C-alpha positions in Angstrom: 4.8 25.9 11.8 2.1 24.8 15.0 -1.2 25.7 13.4 -2.3 26.2 9.4 -5.6 27.6 8.1 -7.3 26.3 4.8 -10.2 27.3 3.3 -12.4 25.5 1.3 -15.0 27.5 -0.6 -16.6 25.0 -2.7 -17.7 23.2 0.9 -17.7 26.4 2.9 -15.3 26.0 6.1 -11.5 26.5 7.0 -9.6 23.9 8.0 -7.3 24.6 10.7 -5.0 22.7 12.3 -2.8 22.4 15.4 -0.1 20.0 15.5 3.2 19.3 17.2 4.6 21.1 20.1 2.4 24.2 20.9 3.0 27.2 23.8 0.1 28.3 25.1 -0.1 31.4 23.3 -0.5 29.6 19.9 -3.9 28.5 20.2 -4.9 32.5 21.0 -2.5 33.4 17.9 -4.1 30.6 15.9 -7.6 32.1 16.5 -7.1 35.4 15.6 -5.3 34.4 12.3 -8.3 32.0 11.4 -11.0 35.0 12.3 -9.1 37.2 9.6 -9.3 34.4 7.2 -12.7 34.2 7.9 -13.6 38.2 7.8 -11.3 38.1 4.2 -13.4 35.1 2.6 -17.0 35.3 4.2 -16.7 31.6 5.3 -17.8 31.3 9.6 -17.9 27.6 9.6 -14.7 26.0 10.9 -13.2 22.6 11.7 -10.5 22.2 14.0 -8.1 19.1 14.1 -6.5 19.4 17.5 -5.5 15.4 17.7 -2.2 16.2 17.1 -0.7 18.7 19.5 1.0 18.8 22.4 1.2 21.1 25.0 -0.9 23.9 24.6 -4.5 24.8 26.0 -5.8 22.7 28.6 -9.7 21.5 28.0 -11.0 24.8 30.0 -8.8 27.0 27.7 -10.9 26.1 25.4 -13.8 27.9 27.0 -11.4 30.9 26.9 -10.6 30.8 23.8 -14.6 30.9 22.8 -14.5 34.0 24.8 -12.0 35.7 22.7 -13.8 34.4 19.7 -17.4 35.5 21.1 -15.4 39.7 21.9 -13.7 39.3 18.4 -17.0 40.6 16.4 -17.4 37.4 14.4 -20.4 37.3 12.3 -23.6 35.7 13.6 -23.1 33.0 11.3 -19.5 31.1 13.4 -19.6 27.9 14.1 -16.4 25.7 15.1 -16.3 22.3 16.2 -13.0 20.8 17.6 -11.7 17.5 17.3 -9.4 17.3 20.3 -6.6 14.0 21.4 -8.5 11.5 23.0 -7.5 11.7 27.0 -5.1 9.4 28.4 -6.7 7.6 31.1 -3.9 6.9 33.2 -3.1 10.7 33.4 -4.1 13.0 36.6 -5.9 15.3 35.6 
């Protein structure tokens, strides 16, 4: 599975991992799954580790995900930290 979500109730955050080869829709479906877990648990802080992903969204795509999150009726206390892979300086952008 390209994404997983683990709530850590004692620390009050949801740990999200995106890994392996993912298609462009995987980040969107991952966000929707994570927000459902947040509604169930009442935890609205996320740590999203995308360092092991291949494919999927570009950096610009993450901004579109922010719009999706904002329009999905999240709690005002929603916060997310996203860790992205290091950019390969030799790759054309």
